[in-house]
C-alpha positions in Angstrom: -76.7 46.4 24.3 -73.4 48.3 24.0 -73.1 51.0 26.7 -71.1 54.2 26.2 -68.6 53.0 28.9 -68.0 49.7 27.1 -67.5 51.4 23.8 -64.9 53.9 25.3 -63.0 51.0 27.0 -62.9 49.0 23.8 -61.7 51.9 21.6 -59.1 53.1 24.1 -57.6 49.6 24.6 -57.4 49.2 20.8 -55.8 52.7 20.5 -53.2 51.9 23.2 -52.4 48.6 21.5 -52.0 50.4 18.1 -49.8 53.1 19.7 -47.5 50.4 21.3 -47.2 48.6 18.0 -46.3 51.8 16.2 -43.7 52.8 18.8 -42.1 49.4 18.4 -42.1 49.5 14.6 -40.8 53.0 14.1 -37.2 52.3 15.1 -37.1 49.3 12.8 -38.4 51.4 9.9 -35.9 54.2 10.6 -33.0 51.8 10.5 -34.1 50.4 7.2 -34.6 53.8 5.7 -31.0 54.8 6.5 -29.6 51.7 5.0 -27.5 52.2 1.8 -25.8 49.9 -0.6 -26.6 47.4 -3.3 -30.1 46.1 -3.2 -30.7 47.5 0.3 -33.3 50.1 -0.8 -31.3 53.0 0.5 -29.6 55.8 -1.4 -26.7 54.8 -3.7 -23.9 57.4 -3.5 -23.2 56.8 -7.2 -26.7 57.4 -8.4 -27.7 60.3 -10.6 -28.4 62.5 -7.6 -25.3 63.2 -5.5 -24.7 65.3 -2.5 -21.2 65.5 -1.2 -19.5 68.3 0.6 -16.0 69.3 -0.5 -14.3 67.4 2.3 -13.4 68.5 5.8 -11.2 71.4 4.7 -11.4 74.2 2.2 -9.1 74.0 -0.8 -5.6 75.3 -0.4 -4.5 78.0 -2.8 -0.8 78.9 -3.1 0.4 81.7 -5.4 3.8 82.3 -7.1 4.8 85.2 -9.3 6.8 85.2 -12.5 7.7 87.9 -15.0 4.6 86.9 -17.1 2.0 86.8 -14.3 0.9 84.8 -11.3 0.4 81.0 -11.1 -2.1 79.6 -8.6 -1.8 76.0 -7.4 -5.1 74.8 -5.9 -5.4 71.5 -4.0 -8.4 70.0 -2.2 -9.7 66.8 -0.6 -12.0 64.6 -2.6 -15.6 64.6 -1.3 -16.2 61.8 1.2 -18.5 59.0 0.1 -18.2 59.9 -3.6 -16.0 58.1 -6.1 -14.8 60.9 -8.3 -13.7 60.3 -11.9 -12.7 63.9 -12.2 -13.4 67.5 -11.2 -14.7 70.6 -12.9 -12.7 73.5 -11.7 -14.1 77.1 -12.2 -12.2 80.3 -11.6 -12.2 83.9 -12.6 -11.4 87.4 -11.7 -13.8 88.9 -9.1 -14.5 92.5 -9.6 -14.8 94.8 -6.6 -18.5 95.5 -7.2 -19.4 91.8 -7.5 -21.0 90.2 -4.5 -19.1 87.2 -3.1 -21.0 84.0 -2.9 -20.7 83.9 0.9 -22.6 87.2 1.0 -25.6 85.8 -1.0 -28.5 84.6 1.2 -30.0 81.7 -0.7 -30.9 78.1 -0.4 -29.5 77.4 -3.8 -25.9 76.0 -4.1 -23.1 78.2 -5.5 -23.3 78.3 -9.3 -20.6 76.7 -11.2 -21.4 78.4 -14.4 -19.3 81.6 -14.4 -15.6 82.1 -15.1 -13.2 79.8 -16.8 -13.7 76.0 -16.6 -11.1 73.3 -16.6 -11.6 69.6 -16.2 -9.0 67.7 -14.2 -8.6 64.1 -13.1 -6.9 64.7 -9.7 -7.9 66.9 -6.8 -5.5 69.7 -7.9 -5.3 72.3 -10.5 -2.6 74.8 -11.7 -3.7 78.1 -13.3 -1.1 80.2 -15.0 -1.2 83.8 -16.3 -3.3 85.3 -13.6 -3.2 89.1 -13.1 -1.1 90.3 -10.2 -2.8 92.0 -7.2 -6.3 90.9 -8.3 -9.1 89.0 -6.5 -10.0 85.6 -8.0 -12.7 83.1 -7.1 -12.3 79.3 -7.3 -15.2 76.7 -7.3 -15.0 72.9 -7.6 -17.5 70.2 -8.5 -16.7 66.5 -8.7 -18.3 64.0 -11.1 -18.2 60.2 -11.3 -18.0 57.8 -14.3 -21.8 58.0 -14.8 -21.4 61.8 -15.1 -23.4 62.4 -11.8 -22.1 65.5 -10.2 -21.8 66.8 -6.6 -23.0 70.2 -5.7 -20.6 73.0 -6.2 -18.1 73.6 -3.4 -18.1 76.8 -1.5 -16.5 79.6 -3.4 -13.0 80.4 -2.3 -11.5 83.8 -3.0 -7.9 84.7 -3.0 -5.8 87.7 -3.9 -2.9 87.1 -6.3 0.6 88.1 -5.3 2.3 91.3 -6.6 4.2 91.0 -9.9 7.8 89.9 -9.7 10.2 92.5 -11.0 
């Protein structure tokens, strides 16, 4: 007959053995889960879902004034780990009563749906005819040949230079 003591010893020894096996298997499973690449079962950076930040640095915006308005030259680093075929570049005048994207508390990425949109092949864009002494926003999103897109970059705001006389 099975005593309570024998039953407890049997269950606890099986439990310890199971725990040891689990502890040994978890690191192996974790390394396989983080694996990426062709046929590896990991996340392919060129799949339909892409997450890439805008690089290590914010875009650089330089302004120059002419008699007809202000020109903005915007350059940025391509997102690491994402082979971009092109970029959607959004910009527009930001009114003083509009809330800047960095003031919005949300888990959602910055929307790339407002303002003017240009599609460019290289990580740079030139915008002409901007209004002098005005606040503008700039947002960038990369896409690959399969039309998968990254999340929108952080919104950058810049004030245009005064008009040239």
